[in-house]
C-alpha atoms as a printed R data frame, in Angstrom:
    type eleno elety resid chain resno       x       y        z
1   ATOM     1    CA   PRO     A     1 138.902  95.972  -67.164
2   ATOM     2    CA   LEU     A     2 134.845  95.700  -67.247
3   ATOM     3    CA   ILE     A     3 133.083  96.038  -64.230
4   ATOM     4    CA   HIS     A     4 129.726  94.114  -63.545
5   ATOM     5    CA   HIS     A     5 126.521  96.692  -62.615
6   ATOM     6    CA   SER     A     6 125.264  96.104  -59.251
7   ATOM     7    CA   GLN     A     7 122.045  96.820  -60.733
8   ATOM     8    CA   ARG     A     8 121.488  97.230  -64.491
9   ATOM     9    CA   MET     A     9 121.535 100.279  -66.221
10  ATOM    10    CA   LEU     A    10 117.935 100.770  -68.180
11  ATOM    11    CA   SER     A    11 117.686 103.042  -70.584
12  ATOM    12    CA   THR     A    12 114.540 104.617  -70.897
13  ATOM    13    CA   ASP     A    13 111.492 104.722  -73.196
14  ATOM    14    CA   LYS     A    14 110.524 107.978  -75.253
15  ATOM    15    CA   ALA     A    15 107.858 109.930  -76.003
16  ATOM    16    CA   TYR     A    16 107.045 113.062  -78.381
17  ATOM    17    CA   ASP     A    17 103.855 113.600  -77.955
18  ATOM    18    CA   ARG     A    18 100.899 113.456  -75.469
19  ATOM    19    CA   GLU     A    19  99.540 110.573  -76.768
20  ATOM    20    CA   LYS     A    20 102.177 108.426  -75.698
21  ATOM    21    CA   LEU     A    21 102.523 110.658  -72.035
22  ATOM    22    CA   ALA     A    22  99.130 109.586  -71.731
23  ATOM    23    CA   ARG     A    23  99.240 106.020  -72.000
24  ATOM    24    CA   PHE     A    24 101.868 106.199  -69.987
25  ATOM    25    CA   PHE     A    25 100.017 107.806  -67.214
26  ATOM    26    CA   ALA     A    26  97.029 105.526  -67.687
27  ATOM    27    CA   ARG     A    27  99.209 102.703  -66.988
28  ATOM    28    CA   CYS     A    28 100.820 104.123  -63.930
29  ATOM    29    CA   GLU     A    29  97.332 104.789  -62.567
30  ATOM    30    CA   LYS     A    30  95.983 101.127  -63.533
31  ATOM    31    CA   ALA     A    31  98.835 100.361  -61.676
32  ATOM    32    CA   ALA     A    32  97.981 102.021  -58.524
33  ATOM    33    CA   THR     A    33  94.518 100.881  -58.593
34  ATOM    34    CA   GLN     A    34  95.328  97.729  -58.933
35  ATOM    35    CA   LEU     A    35  97.577  97.987  -55.836
36  ATOM    36    CA   GLY     A    36  94.606  99.664  -53.726
37  ATOM    37    CA   TRP     A    37  95.865 103.488  -53.854
38  ATOM    38    CA   SER     A    38  92.832 105.865  -53.390
39  ATOM    39    CA   GLU     A    39  94.773 108.601  -54.766
40  ATOM    40    CA   LYS     A    40  96.416 108.662  -58.235
41  ATOM    41    CA   PRO     A    41 100.228 108.715  -58.148
42  ATOM    42    CA   LEU     A    42 102.507 112.177  -58.469
43  ATOM    43    CA   TYR     A    43 105.158 112.277  -61.026
44  ATOM    44    CA   GLN     A    44 108.895 113.873  -60.695
45  ATOM    45    CA   VAL     A    45 110.417 115.577  -63.539
46  ATOM    46    CA   GLN     A    46 114.168 115.719  -64.104
47  ATOM    47    CA   ALA     A    47 116.375 117.401  -66.755
48  ATOM    48    CA   LYS     A    48 117.592 114.706  -69.089
49  ATOM    49    CA   LEU     A    49 121.301 115.268  -69.218
50  ATOM    50    CA   ASP     A    50 123.017 114.554  -72.576
51  ATOM    51    CA   GLY     A    51 126.244 113.151  -71.690
52  ATOM    52    CA   LEU     A    52 128.452 109.960  -71.155
53  ATOM    53    CA   SER     A    53 126.059 107.610  -68.804
54  ATOM    54    CA   GLY     A    54 128.090 105.908  -65.985
55  ATOM    55    CA   ARG     A    55 127.569 104.446  -62.394
56  ATOM    56    CA   LEU     A    56 129.712 105.868  -59.165
57  ATOM    57    CA   TYR     A    57 131.011 102.869  -56.476
58  ATOM    58    CA   PRO     A    58 132.811 103.679  -52.984
59  ATOM    59    CA   GLY     A    59 136.226 104.252  -53.116
60  ATOM    60    CA   ARG     A    60 135.983 106.475  -56.320
61  ATOM    61    CA   VAL     A    61 135.277 104.037  -59.038
62  ATOM    62    CA   LEU     A    62 133.611 104.731  -62.272
63  ATOM    63    CA   ALA     A    63 132.017 102.525  -64.902
64  ATOM    64    CA   THR     A    64 130.459 103.096  -67.970
65  ATOM    65    CA   ARG     A    65 126.914 102.060  -68.877
66  ATOM    66    CA   GLY     A    66 128.295  99.958  -71.342
67  ATOM    67    CA   ASP     A    67 126.611  97.924  -74.314
68  ATOM    68    CA   ASP     A    68 124.029  96.124  -72.313
69  ATOM    69    CA   GLY     A    69 123.769  98.038  -68.967
70  ATOM    70    CA   ARG     A    70 125.239  95.073  -67.160
71  ATOM    71    CA   HIS     A    71 128.942  95.208  -67.317
72  ATOM    72    CA   GLY     A    72 131.027  98.951  -68.386
73  ATOM    73    CA   ARG     A    73 134.542  99.933  -69.136
74  ATOM    74    CA   ASN     A    74 136.247 101.024  -65.801
75  ATOM    75    CA   ILE     A    75 136.746 104.608  -65.899
76  ATOM    76    CA   SER     A    76 138.330 105.649  -62.832
77  ATOM    77    CA   HIS     A    77 141.056 107.576  -64.184
78  ATOM    78    CA   ALA     A    78 138.765 109.956  -64.953
79  ATOM    79    CA   LEU     A    79 138.181 111.056  -62.195
80  ATOM    80    CA   GLU     A    80 141.691 111.054  -61.100
81  ATOM    81    CA   ARG     A    81 142.298 113.735  -64.352
82  ATOM    82    CA   GLY     A    82 140.095 116.098  -62.488
83  ATOM    83    CA   LEU     A    83 136.009 115.379  -63.426
84  ATOM    84    CA   THR     A    84 134.807 116.507  -60.159
85  ATOM    85    CA   ILE     A    85 131.967 114.904  -58.471
86  ATOM    86    CA   ILE     A    86 129.222 117.213  -58.044
87  ATOM    87    CA   GLY     A    87 127.294 117.052  -54.146
88  ATOM    88    CA   GLU     A    88 128.215 114.268  -51.465
89  ATOM    89    CA   VAL     A    89 127.880 111.401  -54.064
90  ATOM    90    CA   GLU     A    90 129.039 108.020  -52.620
91  ATOM    91    CA   GLU     A    91 127.692 105.822  -55.286
92  ATOM    92    CA   GLY     A    92 124.802 106.035  -58.447
93  ATOM    93    CA   ALA     A    93 123.856 106.127  -61.296
94  ATOM    94    CA   GLY     A    94 124.292 109.454  -63.463
95  ATOM    95    CA   GLU     A    95 125.889 111.752  -66.761
96  ATOM    96    CA   ILE     A    96 129.032 112.742  -67.097
97  ATOM    97    CA   VAL     A    97 128.974 116.152  -69.176
98  ATOM    98    CA   VAL     A    98 130.839 119.311  -69.510
99  ATOM    99    CA   VAL     A    99 129.101 122.855  -68.558
100 ATOM   100    CA   GLU     A   100 127.267 124.352  -71.101
101 ATOM   101    CA   ASP     A   101 128.409 127.596  -71.020
102 ATOM   102    CA   TYR     A   102 131.590 126.881  -71.051
103 ATOM   103    CA   PHE     A   103 131.791 124.392  -73.972
104 ATOM   104    CA   GLN     A   104 129.585 127.336  -76.226
105 ATOM   105    CA   SER     A   105 132.491 129.815  -75.041
106 ATOM   106    CA   VAL     A   106 135.652 127.935  -75.124
107 ATOM   107    CA   LEU     A   107 135.294 124.248  -76.525
108 ATOM   108    CA   ALA     A   108 133.070 124.945  -79.673
109 ATOM   109    CA   PRO     A   109 134.814 127.767  -81.321
110 ATOM   110    CA   ARG     A   110 138.003 125.186  -81.275
111 ATOM   111    CA   GLY     A   111 136.208 122.787  -83.084
112 ATOM   112    CA   TYR     A   112 133.982 120.609  -80.795
113 ATOM   113    CA   GLU     A   113 130.518 119.917  -81.739
114 ATOM   114    CA   HIS     A   114 128.640 117.830  -79.070
115 ATOM   115    CA   PRO     A   115 129.819 118.024  -75.404
116 ATOM   116    CA   ARG     A   116 129.497 114.565  -75.328
117 ATOM   117    CA   ASN     A   117 131.787 113.617  -77.913
118 ATOM   118    CA   PHE     A   118 133.859 115.703  -75.799
119 ATOM   119    CA   MET     A   119 133.316 113.991  -72.777
120 ATOM   120    CA   VAL     A   120 133.777 110.491  -74.447
121 ATOM   121    CA   GLY     A   121 137.281 111.494  -75.619
122 ATOM   122    CA   PHE     A   122 137.775 113.120  -71.752
123 ATOM   123    CA   CYS     A   123 137.083 109.392  -70.321
124 ATOM   124    CA   GLY     A   124 138.804 107.461  -73.250
125 ATOM   125    CA   ALA     A   125 142.097 108.912  -74.765
126 ATOM   126    CA   ASP     A   126 144.991 107.257  -73.248
127 ATOM   127    CA   MET     A   127 146.120 111.090  -72.952
128 ATOM   128    CA   PRO     A   128 143.882 113.790  -72.334
129 ATOM   129    CA   SER     A   129 144.747 116.242  -74.702
130 ATOM   130    CA   ALA     A   130 145.324 120.255  -73.388
131 ATOM   131    CA   ASP     A   131 141.445 120.751  -73.895
132 ATOM   132    CA   HIS     A   132 140.417 117.997  -71.632
133 ATOM   133    CA   ARG     A   133 142.896 119.251  -69.266
134 ATOM   134    CA   GLU     A   134 141.623 122.877  -69.093
135 ATOM   135    CA   ALA     A   135 138.240 121.906  -68.588
136 ATOM   136    CA   ALA     A   136 139.376 119.355  -65.328
137 ATOM   137    CA   GLU     A   137 141.772 121.919  -64.506
138 ATOM   138    CA   THR     A   138 138.875 124.943  -64.362
139 ATOM   139    CA   GLY     A   139 135.947 122.746  -62.988
140 ATOM   140    CA   MET     A   140 134.044 122.245  -66.188
141 ATOM   141    CA   ALA     A   141 134.109 118.415  -66.178
142 ATOM   142    CA   HIS     A   142 131.610 116.771  -64.122
143 ATOM   143    CA   PHE     A   143 129.836 113.157  -63.054
144 ATOM   144    CA   VAL     A   144 126.152 114.443  -61.794
145 ATOM   145    CA   ALA     A   145 124.140 112.137  -60.306
146 ATOM   146    CA   TYR     A   146 120.676 111.602  -61.025
147 ATOM   147    CA   SER     A   147 119.452 111.528  -57.647
148 ATOM   148    CA   THR     A   148 120.860 115.254  -57.077
149 ATOM   149    CA   LEU     A   149 119.153 116.761  -59.485
150 ATOM   150    CA   PRO     A   150 115.993 118.932  -59.080
151 ATOM   151    CA   ALA     A   151 113.258 116.565  -59.479
152 ATOM   152    CA   PRO     A   152 109.729 119.094  -58.555
153 ATOM   153    CA   THR     A   153 106.692 116.747  -58.997
154 ATOM   154    CA   PHE     A   154 103.317 117.346  -60.537
155 ATOM   155    CA   THR     A   155 100.048 115.619  -61.306
156 ATOM   156    CA   ALA     A   156  99.343 113.500  -64.549
157 ATOM   157    CA   GLU     A   157  96.475 116.096  -65.514
158 ATOM   158    CA   GLN     A   158  99.472 119.163  -64.736
159 ATOM   159    CA   LEU     A   159 101.947 117.641  -66.926
160 ATOM   160    CA   LEU     A   160  99.537 116.501  -70.211
161 ATOM   161    CA   GLU     A   161  98.456 120.366  -69.732
162 ATOM   162    CA   SER     A   162 101.770 122.015  -69.613
163 ATOM   163    CA   VAL     A   163 104.408 119.840  -70.759
164 ATOM   164    CA   GLU     A   164 106.311 122.483  -73.212
165 ATOM   165    CA   SER     A   165 106.425 124.806  -70.273
166 ATOM   166    CA   VAL     A   166 107.636 122.566  -67.870
167 ATOM   167    CA   PHE     A   167 110.312 121.381  -70.356
168 ATOM   168    CA   ALA     A   168 111.531 124.918  -71.408
169 ATOM   169    CA   GLU     A   169 111.279 125.176  -67.304
170 ATOM   170    CA   ILE     A   170 113.517 122.667  -66.374
171 ATOM   171    CA   THR     A   171 115.693 122.262  -69.264
172 ATOM   172    CA   GLY     A   172 116.190 126.044  -69.163
173 ATOM   173    CA   CYS     A   173 117.803 126.067  -66.214
174 ATOM   174    CA   CYS     A   174 119.780 123.425  -66.095
175 ATOM   175    CA   PRO     A   175 123.539 124.085  -66.687
176 ATOM   176    CA   TYR     A   176 124.561 121.011  -68.732
177 ATOM   177    CA   ARG     A   177 123.254 120.211  -72.220
178 ATOM   178    CA   THR     A   178 119.778 118.303  -72.241
179 ATOM   179    CA   ASP     A   179 117.887 116.184  -74.949
180 ATOM   180    CA   GLY     A   180 114.332 115.971  -72.656
181 ATOM   181    CA   ILE     A   181 113.021 115.679  -69.244
182 ATOM   182    CA   VAL     A   182 112.631 112.444  -67.496
183 ATOM   183    CA   ILE     A   183 109.332 111.722  -65.743
184 ATOM   184    CA   SER     A   184 108.820 109.351  -63.383
185 ATOM   185    CA   ALA     A   185 106.131 107.947  -61.168
186 ATOM   186    CA   MET     A   186 107.053 108.262  -57.916
187 ATOM   187    CA   GLY     A   187 106.376 105.360  -55.004
188 ATOM   188    CA   THR     A   188 108.853 102.301  -54.097
189 ATOM   189    CA   ARG     A   189 105.949  99.971  -54.047
190 ATOM   190    CA   LEU     A   190 104.429 101.439  -57.399
191 ATOM   191    CA   ARG     A   191 108.082 100.902  -58.921
192 ATOM   192    CA   ASP     A   192 107.976  97.794  -57.885
193 ATOM   193    CA   TYR     A   193 104.445  96.519  -59.389
194 ATOM   194    CA   LEU     A   194 105.052  97.835  -62.924
195 ATOM   195    CA   GLY     A   195 108.674  96.447  -63.257
196 ATOM   196    CA   ALA     A   196 110.684  96.557  -66.071
197 ATOM   197    CA   THR     A   197 111.173  95.330  -69.716
198 ATOM   198    CA   ASP     A   198 114.516  94.174  -70.992
199 ATOM   199    CA   HIS     A   199 115.191  97.770  -72.275
200 ATOM   200    CA   HIS     A   200 113.780 100.262  -70.215
201 ATOM   201    CA   TYR     A   201 111.591 100.470  -66.215
202 ATOM   202    CA   ARG     A   202 107.807 100.943  -66.945
203 ATOM   203    CA   TRP     A   203 107.612 103.748  -64.288
204 ATOM   204    CA   GLN     A   204 110.014 106.163  -65.939
205 ATOM   205    CA   ILE     A   205 109.440 107.931  -69.635
206 ATOM   206    CA   ALA     A   206 111.524 110.543  -71.244
207 ATOM   207    CA   PHE     A   207 109.756 113.638  -72.945
208 ATOM   208    CA   LYS     A   208 112.008 114.713  -76.232
209 ATOM   209    CA   LYS     A   209 111.212 117.234  -79.367
210 ATOM   210    CA   ASN     A   210 112.437 116.377  -82.294
211 ATOM   211    CA   LEU     A   211 113.484 119.119  -84.042
212 ATOM   212    CA   GLU     A   212 112.263 120.402  -87.484
213 ATOM   213    CA   GLY     A   213 115.168 118.664  -89.556
214 ATOM   214    CA   VAL     A   214 116.677 120.292  -92.723
215 ATOM   215    CA   ARG     A   215 116.477 119.334  -96.557
216 ATOM   216    CA   ALA     A   216 119.081 116.747  -97.866
217 ATOM   217    CA   VAL     A   217 119.804 115.070 -100.986
218 ATOM   218    CA   ALA     A   218 119.963 111.354 -101.339
219 ATOM   219    CA   THR     A   219 123.104 110.102 -103.289
220 ATOM   220    CA   SER     A   220 122.777 106.435 -102.720
221 ATOM   221    CA   VAL     A   221 120.894 103.470 -101.316
222 ATOM   222    CA   VAL     A   222 123.073 100.440  -99.521
223 ATOM   223    CA   LEU     A   223 121.233  97.818  -98.820
224 ATOM   224    CA   GLN     A   224 122.651  95.193  -96.054
225 ATOM   225    CA   THR     A   225 121.597  92.008  -95.048
226 ATOM   226    CA   GLY     A   226 121.160  90.999  -91.237
227 ATOM   227    CA   ARG     A   227 121.473  87.955  -89.456
228 ATOM   228    CA   THR     A   228 117.744  87.320  -89.398
229 ATOM   229    CA   GLY     A   229 118.114  87.908  -93.443
230 ATOM   230    CA   ILE     A   230 116.080  91.137  -93.385
231 ATOM   231    CA   VAL     A   231 117.664  93.471  -95.718
232 ATOM   232    CA   THR     A   232 117.740  97.102  -94.526
233 ATOM   233    CA   PRO     A   233 118.318 100.046  -96.700
234 ATOM   234    CA   VAL     A   234 120.903 103.015  -95.858
235 ATOM   235    CA   VAL     A   235 119.999 106.244  -97.328
236 ATOM   236    CA   HIS     A   236 123.485 107.758  -98.188
237 ATOM   237    CA   ILE     A   237 123.079 111.858  -98.298
238 ATOM   238    CA   GLU     A   238 124.952 114.705  -99.308
239 ATOM   239    CA   PRO     A   239 126.433 115.933  -95.868
240 ATOM   240    CA   VAL     A   240 124.276 118.141  -93.676
241 ATOM   241    CA   GLN     A   241 124.559 120.093  -90.651
242 ATOM   242    CA   LEU     A   242 122.212 119.028  -87.548
243 ATOM   243    CA   PRO     A   243 122.318 119.341  -83.988
244 ATOM   244    CA   GLY     A   244 126.001 118.146  -82.879
245 ATOM   245    CA   ALA     A   245 127.265 116.239  -85.700
246 ATOM   246    CA   THR     A   246 127.727 115.877  -89.479
247 ATOM   247    CA   VAL     A   247 125.472 113.583  -91.259
248 ATOM   248    CA   ARG     A   248 126.350 111.801  -94.033
249 ATOM   249    CA   LYS     A   249 123.602 108.717  -93.854
250 ATOM   250    CA   ALA     A   250 120.098 107.816  -92.507
251 ATOM   251    CA   SER     A   251 118.236 105.117  -91.507
252 ATOM   252    CA   GLY     A   252 116.029 103.922  -94.432
253 ATOM   253    CA   HIS     A   253 113.178 101.990  -92.238
254 ATOM   254    CA   ASN     A   254 112.000  99.320  -93.993
255 ATOM   255    CA   ALA     A   255 111.494  97.889  -98.289
256 ATOM   256    CA   ALA     A   256 107.387  98.569  -98.407
257 ATOM   257    CA   LYS     A   257 108.508 102.686  -96.578
258 ATOM   258    CA   LEU     A   258 111.020 102.991  -99.463
259 ATOM   259    CA   GLU     A   259 108.961 102.021 -102.187
260 ATOM   260    CA   GLU     A   260 106.004 103.862 -101.082
261 ATOM   261    CA   ASP     A   261 107.905 107.026 -100.441
262 ATOM   262    CA   GLY     A   262 110.141 107.024 -103.434
263 ATOM   263    CA   ILE     A   263 113.517 107.211 -101.588
264 ATOM   264    CA   GLY     A   264 116.350 107.035 -104.365
265 ATOM   265    CA   PRO     A   265 119.247 108.830 -105.822
266 ATOM   266    CA   GLY     A   266 118.029 112.437 -106.050
267 ATOM   267    CA   ALA     A   267 115.694 112.259 -103.624
268 ATOM   268    CA   VAL     A   268 115.395 115.242 -101.494
269 ATOM   269    CA   LEU     A   269 114.691 114.300  -98.179
270 ATOM   270    CA   ARG     A   270 113.753 115.941  -94.827
271 ATOM   271    CA   ILE     A   271 115.999 114.242  -91.819
272 ATOM   272    CA   VAL     A   272 115.741 115.295  -88.497
273 ATOM   273    CA   ARG     A   273 118.344 113.637  -85.226
274 ATOM   274    CA   SER     A   274 115.302 111.592  -83.776
275 ATOM   275    CA   GLY     A   275 115.482 112.362  -80.189
276 ATOM   276    CA   GLU     A   276 119.188 114.272  -81.057
277 ATOM   277    CA   VAL     A   277 120.731 111.058  -81.503
278 ATOM   278    CA   ILE     A   278 119.471 109.001  -84.301
279 ATOM   279    CA   PRO     A   279 119.568 110.405  -87.994
280 ATOM   280    CA   THR     A   280 116.022 109.303  -89.101
281 ATOM   281    CA   ILE     A   281 113.945 110.574  -92.480
282 ATOM   282    CA   VAL     A   282 111.050 111.800  -91.295
283 ATOM   283    CA   GLY     A   283 109.650 113.202  -95.076
284 ATOM   284    CA   VAL     A   284 110.391 112.826  -98.988
285 ATOM   285    CA   GLU     A   285 109.914 116.164 -100.115
286 ATOM   286    CA   GLU     A   286 110.750 115.096 -104.089
287 ATOM   287    CA   PRO     A   287 110.988 111.593 -105.152
288 ATOM   288    CA   SER     A   288 113.477 109.650 -106.963
289 ATOM   289    CA   GLU     A   289 113.336 109.250 -110.416
290 ATOM   290    CA   HIS     A   290 115.206 105.815 -109.542
291 ATOM   291    CA   PRO     A   291 113.723 104.556 -106.641
292 ATOM   292    CA   VAL     A   292 115.922 101.408 -104.999
293 ATOM   293    CA   ALA     A   293 114.602  97.697 -105.909
294 ATOM   294    CA   PHE     A   294 114.397  95.794 -103.588
295 ATOM   295    CA   THR     A   295 114.421  91.984 -105.746
296 ATOM   296    CA   HIS     A   296 117.915  89.946 -104.411
297 ATOM   297    CA   CYS     A   297 119.509  89.532 -101.399
298 ATOM   298    CA   PRO     A   298 122.773  92.162 -101.930
299 ATOM   299    CA   SER     A   299 125.159  89.792 -100.156
300 ATOM   300    CA   CYS     A   300 124.563  86.214 -101.807
301 ATOM   301    CA   GLY     A   301 121.831  87.107 -104.670
302 ATOM   302    CA   THR     A   302 118.989  85.059 -103.714
303 ATOM   303    CA   GLU     A   303 115.589  86.189 -104.645
304 ATOM   304    CA   LEU     A   304 114.097  88.254 -101.900
305 ATOM   305    CA   VAL     A   305 111.013  87.290  -99.924
306 ATOM   306    CA   THR     A   306 108.209  89.891  -98.733
307 ATOM   307    CA   ASP     A   307 107.779  89.567  -94.724
308 ATOM   308    CA   GLY     A   308 105.378  92.085  -93.833
309 ATOM   309    CA   ARG     A   309 106.727  95.559  -94.400
310 ATOM   310    CA   PHE     A   310 109.830  94.066  -94.998
311 ATOM   311    CA   ARG     A   311 112.315  91.915  -97.290
312 ATOM   312    CA   ARG     A   312 113.706  88.954  -96.084
313 ATOM   313    CA   CYS     A   313 116.071  86.873  -97.427
314 ATOM   314    CA   PRO     A   314 115.824  82.914  -97.410
315 ATOM   315    CA   ALA     A   315 118.702  81.751  -97.566
316 ATOM   316    CA   THR     A   316 119.608  80.990  -94.229
317 ATOM   317    CA   ASP     A   317 122.155  78.768  -94.653
318 ATOM   318    CA   THR     A   318 124.205  79.774  -97.906
319 ATOM   319    CA   CYS     A   319 124.266  83.752  -97.393
320 ATOM   320    CA   PRO     A   320 127.546  85.284  -96.035
321 ATOM   321    CA   ALA     A   321 125.607  87.955  -94.229
322 ATOM   322    CA   GLN     A   322 123.474  85.939  -92.298
323 ATOM   323    CA   ALA     A   323 126.373  83.271  -91.385
324 ATOM   324    CA   SER     A   324 128.592  86.589  -90.640
325 ATOM   325    CA   GLY     A   325 126.045  88.358  -88.433
326 ATOM   326    CA   GLY     A   326 125.654  85.127  -86.595
327 ATOM   327    CA   ILE     A   327 128.745  85.153  -85.474
328 ATOM   328    CA   HIS     A   328 129.330  88.418  -84.930
329 ATOM   329    CA   TYR     A   329 126.103  88.447  -82.622
330 ATOM   330    CA   PHE     A   330 126.951  85.342  -80.701
331 ATOM   331    CA   PHE     A   331 130.409  87.208  -79.393
332 ATOM   332    CA   GLN     A   332 129.135  90.560  -79.341
333 ATOM   333    CA   THR     A   333 126.367  88.766  -76.751
334 ATOM   334    CA   LEU     A   334 129.001  86.614  -75.417
335 ATOM   335    CA   TYR     A   335 130.867  89.890  -74.491
336 ATOM   336    CA   THR     A   336 133.845  87.936  -72.783
337 ATOM   337    CA   ALA     A   337 135.919  87.465  -76.091
338 ATOM   338    CA   LYS     A   338 137.190  90.572  -77.452
339 ATOM   339    CA   GLY     A   339 138.261  91.079  -80.860
340 ATOM   340    CA   PHE     A   340 135.709  89.782  -83.126
341 ATOM   341    CA   GLY     A   341 134.319  92.372  -85.021
342 ATOM   342    CA   LYS     A   342 132.621  92.651  -88.188
343 ATOM   343    CA   LYS     A   343 135.422  92.388  -90.785
344 ATOM   344    CA   ILE     A   344 136.890  88.873  -88.657
345 ATOM   345    CA   CYS     A   345 133.479  87.664  -88.748
346 ATOM   346    CA   GLU     A   346 132.838  87.877  -92.379
347 ATOM   347    CA   ALA     A   347 136.655  86.384  -92.699
348 ATOM   348    CA   LEU     A   348 135.013  83.502  -90.706
349 ATOM   349    CA   ALA     A   349 132.092  83.428  -92.459
350 ATOM   350    CA   ALA     A   350 133.980  83.217  -95.811
351 ATOM   351    CA   ALA     A   351 135.711  80.141  -94.310
352 ATOM   352    CA   GLU     A   352 132.632  78.305  -93.405
353 ATOM   353    CA   LYS     A   353 133.569  78.194  -89.471
354 ATOM   354    CA   SER     A   354 130.656  77.409  -87.228
355 ATOM   355    CA   ILE     A   355 130.634  79.012  -83.702
356 ATOM   356    CA   PRO     A   356 131.679  75.233  -82.555
357 ATOM   357    CA   ALA     A   357 134.510  75.557  -84.742
358 ATOM   358    CA   ILE     A   358 136.052  79.007  -83.876
359 ATOM   359    CA   LEU     A   359 135.669  77.877  -80.245
360 ATOM   360    CA   GLN     A   360 138.437  75.436  -81.355
361 ATOM   361    CA   MET     A   361 141.026  77.691  -83.407
362 ATOM   362    CA   GLN     A   362 144.270  78.346  -82.476
363 ATOM   363    CA   ALA     A   363 146.169  81.077  -83.855
364 ATOM   364    CA   GLY     A   364 147.550  79.060  -87.074
365 ATOM   365    CA   ASP     A   365 143.576  78.348  -87.813
366 ATOM   366    CA   PHE     A   366 143.218  82.352  -87.663
367 ATOM   367    CA   VAL     A   367 145.980  82.500  -90.202
368 ATOM   368    CA   ALA     A   368 145.272  80.174  -92.580
369 ATOM   369    CA   ILE     A   369 141.901  82.082  -93.701
370 ATOM   370    CA   GLY     A   370 144.412  85.238  -94.335
371 ATOM   371    CA   ILE     A   371 144.308  87.356  -90.601
372 ATOM   372    CA   SER     A   372 147.314  88.772  -89.704
373 ATOM   373    CA   PRO     A   373 149.578  86.590  -87.519
374 ATOM   374    CA   GLY     A   374 149.261  89.671  -84.575
375 ATOM   375    CA   VAL     A   375 145.627  89.516  -84.924
376 ATOM   376    CA   ALA     A   376 145.309  85.623  -84.990
377 ATOM   377    CA   ALA     A   377 147.300  85.746  -81.191
378 ATOM   378    CA   ASN     A   378 144.505  88.192  -80.166
379 ATOM   379    CA   LEU     A   379 141.548  86.215  -81.387
380 ATOM   380    CA   ALA     A   380 143.433  82.927  -79.637
381 ATOM   381    CA   ASP     A   381 144.111  84.431  -76.915
382 ATOM   382    CA   ALA     A   382 140.506  86.142  -76.606
383 ATOM   383    CA   ILE     A   383 138.791  82.383  -76.944
384 ATOM   384    CA   ALA     A   384 140.778  81.054  -73.734
385 ATOM   385    CA   THR     A   385 140.128  83.743  -71.777
386 ATOM   386    CA   ALA     A   386 136.431  83.289  -72.836
387 ATOM   387    CA   LYS     A   387 136.627  80.173  -71.698
388 ATOM   388    CA   GLN     A   388 137.548  80.520  -68.415
389 ATOM   389    CA   THR     A   389 135.410  83.277  -67.538
390 ATOM   390    CA   PRO     A   390 132.100  82.559  -66.256
391 ATOM   391    CA   VAL     A   391 129.254  83.502  -68.038
392 ATOM   392    CA   PRO     A   392 125.402  83.669  -66.341
393 ATOM   393    CA   ALA     A   393 123.025  81.466  -67.719
394 ATOM   394    CA   ALA     A   394 120.524  83.689  -68.514
395 ATOM   395    CA   ARG     A   395 122.925  85.304  -70.521
396 ATOM   396    CA   PHE     A   396 124.501  82.229  -72.224
397 ATOM   397    CA   LEU     A   397 120.693  81.215  -73.294
């Protein structure tokens, strides 16, 4: 079951250089001046734990952050399995992590690539594995509330001058895997004044480091048309090892970048995990002899039009990829009807079903377009549930 978060769990804006940090500090100091402060704000710095985000509620109720930060999955069973709450905490947001020394000495030799993935399995598996049970029994699996992490304070000048040494000191003494530091302006009034975007708080930023990356050879480029008609390239590469994962593909950014850099089969690329998460192309060491050309929509064959640095399919009413993408986006946003994955949405788009029509479909209607009876019954039940579940007006709009 889903749990509605009492306060939305936002993501964190990110900086990889001093220039963006300086802009963040300038924005905070301008807000402080507008509030009539005579002194510049201070900033607390904490380790950014590389775990599974969650929120603890009174009564030992634990939920994941969820796709949108508003509704998370109830994983209170993880506490019953032996997940240890660090500190005297009854409520608060935090990270579900495993002690790094234990991961390196015990779990990594057993084939686990990343502690986050291990804890996702700890919380998500129907039955915990022997390794999960051992981590719990030895007290190595933790929920760490952000409020319990050390948080030394600095001025903006101190951080701009020595952010690398602060980074090394704070992450170096943390017992868990980290992927940066989190810098937060202090003062409730200042935070309230700065507010938040739909993605992150304006009074907080994460400073992260991109690793140097590895060489990788492109094997192919797959073009994908999204719900807005923008054609996005995904570059498939020969498997390479990056921190925490074996990578087989990376974002190709946009049409203009692929054409400018000569990316195609045979190109020698340099790949990093941006923020140690998203595989990203940061350089081309040898361009391809056959770079990919963006001319026609891979879904409907319509000739593409140029839209800035992008290529876009103008067939908004007849392009199957745009139709299925729109259906998928609707059900992902609605969130109260489960089961409408990409393959199901593609089948509905191929049958030329509109969203109002889908909301009237019964199990037999789904079977009629080629969906198996069991899945069809589940989809019909999901629609019935969605019709009876209130949706906040802002989300519906």
